[in-house]
N, C-alpha and C positions, 0 to 999 in steps of 0.2 A: 424383172426379175428379180428370184430373191439377193439379200446380201452373202455368199461367202463369206468362209471364217477359214481358218488354222489353226490346229490344238497341238501345238507340240509336248509329248505326252512320253515321258520317261514311265518307259516299262522295266524299271528293277532290275533285280540282277540275275535273274533265270529262272528263279522259284516261282509259280505263275501265282503264287498267294499272296505274296508278298507287294502287287500290283494294287494300287493304291485307290481308291471309293471314287475319288475324283475320276479317274485313267479310264476304269472301268464304265462310270456315267458316259467319256469323248466316247469310247471306241464304240457302244449301242447304239448310240446315234450316230456315226459317221458314214457316210457315203464311196467315201473316199480313203483306203489306210495305205500308207506309202511306210514300207516294213523297215528294220534291220535283219543284219545275219543273224543276232546276240539274240536277237525279240523270241522269246519260245510259242513255238508254231499256234500252243493250246491258248492263246490270248486272242488271234485270229480270228479263232470259233467265236468268240462273243460278241463280233463285230456281224450286222444286218447283213447277211446271205445275198442279199444284193449288192451289194458294197464293193466296191472294184478294190481290188489286192494290190498295189506292187510295190515290189521288192526293191530294193535299194543298198543292198548289201556289199557291204565294202571289206576284203580283208588285203594285209599285206601284199602287195602286186599282183592285184588284181581285184578291182573294181567295177560291179557290175553296173554304174553309174556316178559320172564325175558328179564334183558336188558342184556345180555349176547347173548341170543337166537337173540336180534334184530341187535347186531352188527352182527355176524354170519350172517345173513341174505340178511345186506345191503354187505356185503364184496364178498355171495354168488352170490348175482344178477350181481354186478358192474364185478366180474373174470372171468363170461361168457358174458364181455361185453352189458350189456344192462345200461342203461340210469335210471338209478333208482333219485328216486327223497322222502326222508323223508320229510315226511310233516307233522309241529310238531305244536300243537298247538304258538301266545303270537310269541316270536325272541325265537331260539333252542338254545340261548347261557343263556337265564336268566331262570333259574331252569328248564331246556328241558333236559339237561344230553347231551345236543348236545357237549361237548365239548369230552364226554367220548367216542360218535361215533366218532366224531374226528380222535380222539387217535386211535381206533382200525384201523379207513380208512388207518388213516399213518403209523400205526404197517404193515398192509399186505399192503404197494407202492400202493395203490389205489389212481385215483384223485379225487379230491373231491369239494369244492367250498359249503360257507358258504352265503347264503341269508338272511338279518336279515328280520324280521317280526317286527311288531306295539305290542309292549308289552302291556299286559292286566294292569300291572303295570301304565301307565300314560292313557291308553285308556279307560280304565272299570272309574274309576275314574271323566276324561272329561266328559263321556257320562253321568255321577250319575250327572255332575255340580259341583263338586268336582275339582279346581284346585292344583294341589302336591304343587306347590309352587304359592304364591301370596304378592307383595309388602306391606310392615307395618305388615303382618301378619306371614310370612312364607319362610328363606329365605335360607333352607336345608331340603333334604327327604333321606330317608333312602329304600332301596328294601330286604323284608327278606322274608323268607318260614317257611309258617305256619305249615310243611308237611315232618317230617326226620325221617328216618330209623328205627325204631323201636326195629331191633337190637341193635342199638349203648349201651354203656356203659350208656352213660350221651350226657346231650342239648348242640350241637355242637353253638348255639345263646347267650349268654352270655345276660339272661336278663335283668339280673342285672345293666348291661354297658350297653346294649341299652335301656333301660329306658328310660337314658339321655346322652347316645353316638354313634355315628356309627363310623364301622371299612373302609369303604371303600367311598371318596369324590371321585363325578364325578361334573368337575366345567369346565362350559359352557362358553365359551368368557374370557378365563381366562390370555392370553397372555400378554396381559399391564402390570398389574399385580400383575405376576404369583411368582417374588422373592418377594417379599411383603406376597404372600402370604403364600410360603414355609415357610417364615423367622418364621409368625406368628404362622400356627399349628408345626411346631417344638420346638417353646417356649412357647407357648400357650397361647400368650396375645399381643394385635396390637402393628403395628406398633406407636410408643408415638412420632413422628412427623406428624405423620397424623390427619385433621382435626375429620375424621369422615368416619363411612362407613356402607352403609346400609346392609351387613353380618357382623355379631360379629363373626369372625374367634376365637374370647380367647373361644366362646362358642361350636363353629365350632369344634373345635381341637375334643373336646370331647363330641359335643351334637346334637341333630337334632331335627326338627323342625316336621315335618309327616313321620310318618309309613305307610311305603303300604306293607300289609301282604298277600301275596299268599298262596292259597291253605291253608285258616286259620281255617276254624271253626272246623273241628279235633279234635283242639287241644287252640282254642279260649280262654274254659276257665283258664287254666293256662299259658296263654297269660299274659291276661286282668288279672288276678292275680299279674304276674310277675312286671305287667308294673306298676300297684298300689303299691306291696310291694317298689320298686326300682323309688319312688317320683313322677312317673304318677300324675297331680292334677283330684279326680277323677269326675270332672267337664269335665274334655276335650272331647270333639266333636268326635263320630266313628258313620263310615259306613259300612254295607256291605252288601255289592252288589253280585246278585247271577247273574249268565247267562249274564254280564256286556256285554253290545254293540249290542245286539240281543233283537229280537222281546219280548221275556221271563222274560227281566229285571228284577229284583227284586230289592229293596234300603231299606235298616231300615236303622235305625238314631238312637243315643239314646250317652249315655257317656259313660266316664269308669267304670262310678257307677255300670250303667243299663244295661249292654247292652249284659249280656249273657244272660240274661231273653229273651230281645228280640232277640235273635237267635233263641231259640229254635224251630227244625222243619226243618232249613234253613241246605236245601244238599250241597253238593259240585257241582259246582266249586264257592266258593264264595270269592272275595277280599275282606279287611279289610284295610280302610282307619282311621287311629289316629292323629289327629289333630285338630289344629283353623279351617283350612281351612275347614273344613267339615261343618261348619255353612251357608259359603256362598253357600250350594245350595238352601237355600232355594229359591235365588233371582240366581244361573246359571243352574238350571234343566230343560234346555233345549232340554234334548232327550225325559225329561214327556211330557213335549208340542208337539211333534210330533210324538210321540203313539197316544197320542189322537187326533191330525187332523186325521192322517191318519186311526184312528177306526172311523170316522163320512163317 
């Protein structure tokens, strides 16, 4: 029997044109495709006609398959010698439980690979005309989930801290100044020998400019209240983006003071962006114009 394998593939944020070349290659050679609710249905057409397609979608309070069953499904088909694609919205390792599936495959001795996808955390704001960083406005951002396991006793996200702080720093183009960056993060202050820095490392050791909240809508009033309670300005701009990057994209903009009212009636999937970069949407909402032109 030929050896099976599993590819944990990121399907991107919704627009099928944002699928990566590697992801498309894996889809076209798949014998089994296990896919999520937020995967664009057009992508399933890229798999061979004879491939088995298994829906494993989830939404709050309604899981088609529990995670343990999905893990077992991947192991079962790969153990039978099949080429399996686990197709997940966005990126499989960004709130996609891809790490749990990878651990289950590793434990079972199943060969697997990870094919990163374009994350909705960056792509959805971009399609709404909102850069998550912008010189002079925001030099840091954090990505978090608004959807947590309701069975947990507490809140895994420290909203008091997150109103002005971030747990993980992803630093691009860092190597030239890395020793200084590490020293600043450890001590909480800038290198006194330096004239200036576009990034406020003293602030970034404990603070972030832009918050990108995935799966936000279910707990959004609580999140907004926590951010206001712990230091975010009420006038901070906020955008709620539903079905971002697709033809059904809907954007609602407000401030922390009034955004809960604007959110009424919104259904998942919704990405929330909190921060001054949201104000740039008025000038950068390129996808709105593209949609209007295509409709003519």
